[in-house]
C-alpha positions as CSV (number, residue, x, y, z in Angstrom):
1,M,-13.1,-0.5,-18.2
2,P,-16.7,-1.2,-17.1
3,D,-18.7,1.9,-16.2
4,A,-19.6,0.5,-12.8
5,A,-16.0,-0.2,-11.7
6,A,-15.5,0.4,-8.0
7,L,-12.7,1.0,-5.6
8,W,-13.2,-0.9,-2.4
9,V,-11.7,1.2,0.4
10,S,-10.8,-0.2,3.8
11,R,-9.5,1.9,6.7
12,L,-7.7,-0.6,9.0
13,G,-6.2,1.7,11.7
14,V,-2.8,0.8,13.2
15,V,-1.6,-2.5,11.8
16,P,1.8,-4.2,12.5
17,Y,3.8,-4.4,9.2
18,A,4.0,-8.2,9.1
19,E,0.2,-8.4,9.3
20,A,-0.3,-5.8,6.7
21,L,2.1,-7.6,4.4
22,D,0.2,-10.8,4.7
23,A,-3.1,-9.0,4.2
24,Q,-2.1,-7.2,1.0
25,R,-0.6,-10.3,-0.5
26,A,-3.7,-12.2,0.3
27,V,-6.0,-9.6,-1.3
28,A,-3.7,-9.4,-4.3
29,R,-3.9,-13.2,-4.7
30,S,-7.7,-13.1,-4.5
31,R,-7.8,-10.2,-7.0
32,I,-5.6,-12.2,-9.4
33,A,-7.9,-15.2,-9.0
34,G,-11.0,-13.1,-9.6
35,D,-12.4,-13.9,-6.1
36,I,-12.3,-10.2,-5.4
37,P,-14.1,-8.5,-8.3
38,E,-13.0,-4.9,-7.8
39,D,-9.9,-2.9,-7.1
40,V,-9.0,-2.4,-3.4
41,L,-7.3,0.4,-1.4
42,L,-6.1,-0.5,2.1
43,L,-5.4,2.5,4.2
44,M,-3.5,2.3,7.6
45,E,-0.7,3.3,9.9
46,H,2.2,1.2,11.0
47,P,4.2,1.0,14.2
48,P,7.8,2.1,13.4
49,V,9.4,0.0,10.7
50,V,12.1,0.2,8.1
51,T,11.6,-1.7,4.8
52,L,14.1,-2.5,2.2
53,G,12.9,-2.8,-1.4
54,R,14.5,-4.8,-4.2
55,S,16.9,-2.0,-5.1
56,A,18.1,-1.3,-1.6
57,K,21.8,-1.0,-1.0
58,A,23.3,-2.0,2.3
59,E,25.1,1.4,2.7
60,H,21.8,3.2,2.5
61,L,20.7,1.7,5.9
62,T,23.1,3.6,8.1
63,T,21.9,2.2,11.4
64,P,22.7,-1.4,12.4
65,A,19.7,-3.7,12.9
66,A,20.5,-4.0,16.7
67,Q,20.2,-0.2,17.1
68,L,16.9,-0.2,15.1
69,A,15.6,-2.9,17.4
70,A,16.7,-0.9,20.5
71,R,14.7,2.0,19.3
72,G,11.7,-0.2,18.7
73,V,12.0,-0.2,14.9
74,E,11.3,-3.4,13.0
75,L,13.2,-4.3,9.8
76,F,11.8,-6.1,6.7
77,E,13.1,-7.0,3.2
78,V,10.2,-6.9,0.8
79,E,9.5,-7.4,-2.9
80,R,8.5,-3.8,-3.8
81,G,10.6,-1.7,-6.0
82,G,12.7,1.1,-4.6
83,D,15.3,1.4,-1.8
84,V,15.1,1.9,2.0
85,T,12.3,3.8,3.6
86,F,10.5,4.3,7.0
87,H,6.9,3.8,8.0
88,G,5.5,4.9,11.4
89,P,2.9,6.7,13.4
90,G,1.4,9.8,11.8
91,Q,2.1,8.5,8.3
92,L,-0.7,7.4,6.0
93,V,0.3,4.2,4.2
94,G,-1.8,3.1,1.3
95,Y,-1.8,-0.3,-0.4
96,P,-3.7,-0.1,-3.7
97,I,-4.5,-3.6,-5.1
98,I,-5.3,-2.5,-8.7
99,D,-5.8,-4.8,-11.7
100,L,-4.1,-2.9,-14.4
101,K,-5.7,-5.0,-17.0
102,R,-8.8,-2.9,-16.4
103,H,-6.9,0.3,-16.7
104,R,-3.5,0.3,-18.6
105,R,-0.9,-2.4,-18.6
106,D,2.0,-0.1,-17.8
107,L,3.7,0.1,-14.4
108,H,5.4,3.5,-15.3
109,W,2.0,4.9,-16.1
110,Y,0.6,3.5,-12.8
111,L,3.4,5.1,-10.8
112,R,2.6,8.5,-12.4
113,Q,-1.1,8.0,-11.6
114,V,-0.3,7.3,-7.9
115,E,1.8,10.4,-7.8
116,E,-1.1,12.4,-9.3
117,V,-3.4,11.0,-6.6
118,L,-1.2,12.4,-3.9
119,I,-0.6,15.7,-5.7
120,R,-4.3,16.2,-5.9
121,A,-4.9,15.2,-2.3
122,L,-2.3,17.6,-1.0
123,A,-3.9,20.5,-3.0
124,A,-6.7,20.3,-0.4
125,W,-4.3,22.0,2.0
126,S,-2.7,24.3,-0.6
127,I,0.5,22.3,-0.5
128,P,2.2,22.7,-4.0
129,A,3.1,19.1,-4.6
130,E,5.0,18.0,-7.6
131,R,7.1,15.3,-9.2
132,N,10.9,15.2,-9.3
133,T,12.2,14.2,-12.7
134,G,14.1,10.9,-12.5
135,Y,12.6,9.8,-9.2
136,T,9.4,8.2,-8.0
137,G,7.4,9.9,-5.3
138,V,6.0,13.4,-4.5
139,W,7.9,16.5,-3.5
140,T,7.0,20.0,-2.3
141,R,9.3,23.0,-2.3
142,G,12.2,20.7,-2.9
143,R,11.4,18.4,0.0
144,K,10.1,14.8,-0.3
145,I,6.7,14.3,1.3
146,A,5.6,10.9,0.0
147,S,7.3,7.7,-1.1
148,I,6.1,5.1,-3.5
149,G,7.2,1.6,-4.1
150,V,5.1,-1.1,-5.9
151,H,5.1,-4.7,-7.0
152,A,2.9,-6.4,-9.5
153,R,2.1,-9.9,-10.7
154,D,-0.3,-10.7,-13.5
155,W,-0.8,-6.9,-13.8
156,V,-2.2,-6.7,-10.2
157,T,-0.4,-4.3,-8.0
158,W,0.4,-4.3,-4.3
159,H,2.6,-2.4,-1.9
160,G,2.0,1.4,-2.5
161,F,2.7,4.8,-1.0
162,A,3.5,6.4,2.3
163,L,2.4,10.0,2.9
164,N,4.0,11.9,5.8
165,V,1.2,13.7,7.8
166,T,2.5,14.2,11.3
167,T,5.4,11.7,11.1
168,D,8.4,12.1,13.4
169,L,10.9,13.0,10.6
170,S,13.9,12.1,12.8
171,Y,13.3,8.4,11.9
172,F,14.5,9.2,8.4
173,D,18.0,10.0,9.9
174,L,18.4,6.3,10.4
175,M,18.9,5.8,6.6
176,V,19.5,7.5,3.3
177,P,15.8,7.8,2.5
178,C,14.9,6.1,-0.8
179,G,18.6,5.9,-1.5
180,I,18.7,9.6,-2.5
181,D,21.7,11.4,-1.1
182,G,20.9,14.8,0.4
183,V,17.1,14.3,0.3
184,V,15.2,16.3,2.8
185,M,12.0,14.7,4.1
186,T,9.0,16.7,5.1
187,S,5.4,16.2,6.2
188,I,2.0,17.9,5.9
189,A,2.5,19.2,9.5
190,R,5.9,20.7,8.7
191,E,4.6,22.4,5.5
192,L,1.6,23.8,7.4
193,G,3.8,25.1,10.2
194,G,2.8,22.5,12.7
195,A,-1.0,22.5,12.2
196,A,-2.0,19.3,10.4
197,P,-5.3,17.7,9.4
198,S,-6.4,14.5,11.0
199,L,-5.3,11.2,9.4
200,D,-9.0,10.6,8.6
201,A,-9.3,13.9,6.7
202,V,-6.2,12.9,4.7
203,M,-7.7,9.5,4.0
204,D,-10.8,11.2,2.7
205,E,-8.8,13.3,0.3
206,V,-6.7,10.5,-0.9
207,G,-9.7,8.3,-1.5
208,R,-11.5,11.0,-3.4
209,A,-8.4,11.6,-5.6
210,F,-8.0,7.9,-6.3
211,G,-11.6,7.8,-7.5
212,E,-11.0,10.7,-9.8
213,V,-7.6,9.6,-11.2
214,F,-8.6,6.0,-11.8
215,S,-12.3,6.7,-12.7
216,L,-13.5,4.5,-9.9
217,T,-16.5,4.8,-7.6
218,L,-15.6,4.6,-3.9
219,V,-17.2,1.9,-1.9
220,H,-16.6,0.8,1.6
221,A,-14.9,-2.6,1.4
222,P,-16.8,-5.7,2.5
223,A,-14.8,-6.5,5.6
224,E,-15.8,-10.2,5.6
225,L,-14.6,-10.8,2.1
226,L,-11.2,-9.1,2.8
227,S,-10.9,-11.0,6.0
228,A,-11.7,-14.3,4.3
229,A,-8.9,-13.7,1.7
230,T,-6.4,-13.0,4.5
231,A,-7.4,-16.0,6.5
232,A,-7.2,-18.2,3.4
233,L,-3.6,-17.2,2.7
234,S,-2.6,-17.5,6.3
235,S,-3.9,-21.0,6.4
236,A,-2.0,-21.8,3.3
237,H,1.2,-20.5,4.8
238,T,0.6,-22.6,8.0
239,G,0.0,-25.7,6.0
240,A,3.1,-25.2,3.9
241,S,5.2,-24.7,7.0
242,Q,3.8,-28.0,8.5
243,E,4.7,-29.9,5.4
244,R,8.4,-28.9,5.5
């Protein structure tokens, strides 16, 4: 990997899930094409949404879609690995668009690296985070604090992780989180007895840990280039729809 390899980090605030999905797919497409020359980390929050990964089982979503909608929760089926999970306010969602050809062409290795990033970030608040053998994600004291689900094409990743900071954990009662019977979800706020760092502070630690784990130099992402990638893909979708 080149010594000067960078990680372009973009903090996008609160983004509706559909827009975030288009954005990360667009950036991934541009990364694959070489139009974006560095790895990218998109950091954001979502309004309440439930997503179903490729391995999702119908019985793991225990709340009908109509009830989700009545509670203001959107529902999406997506291409990431994993089962059912929740994203919402107070949760840091990160979408790393990483070209594994510059690192290691091994998705299992990549998942362990993302877990390591979150474990190191949580150490900043003395939260003893760890892996749970046989599962993907990060746990602390037997409770799950972060979920991970990824997709890759041409060794470029998208989708990513969700770290509960001040998340309303009652949303996880709408499902069997990650398809794991009996799993107890937690958050940084819960583990610290209610006092939690700001989302910006958590972004700082996660970014720092990404740089360490992947040996990348953090750089603020050029907004105009990421916007151009998103606009290009949106235009392509619009054109394709008009041709049908």
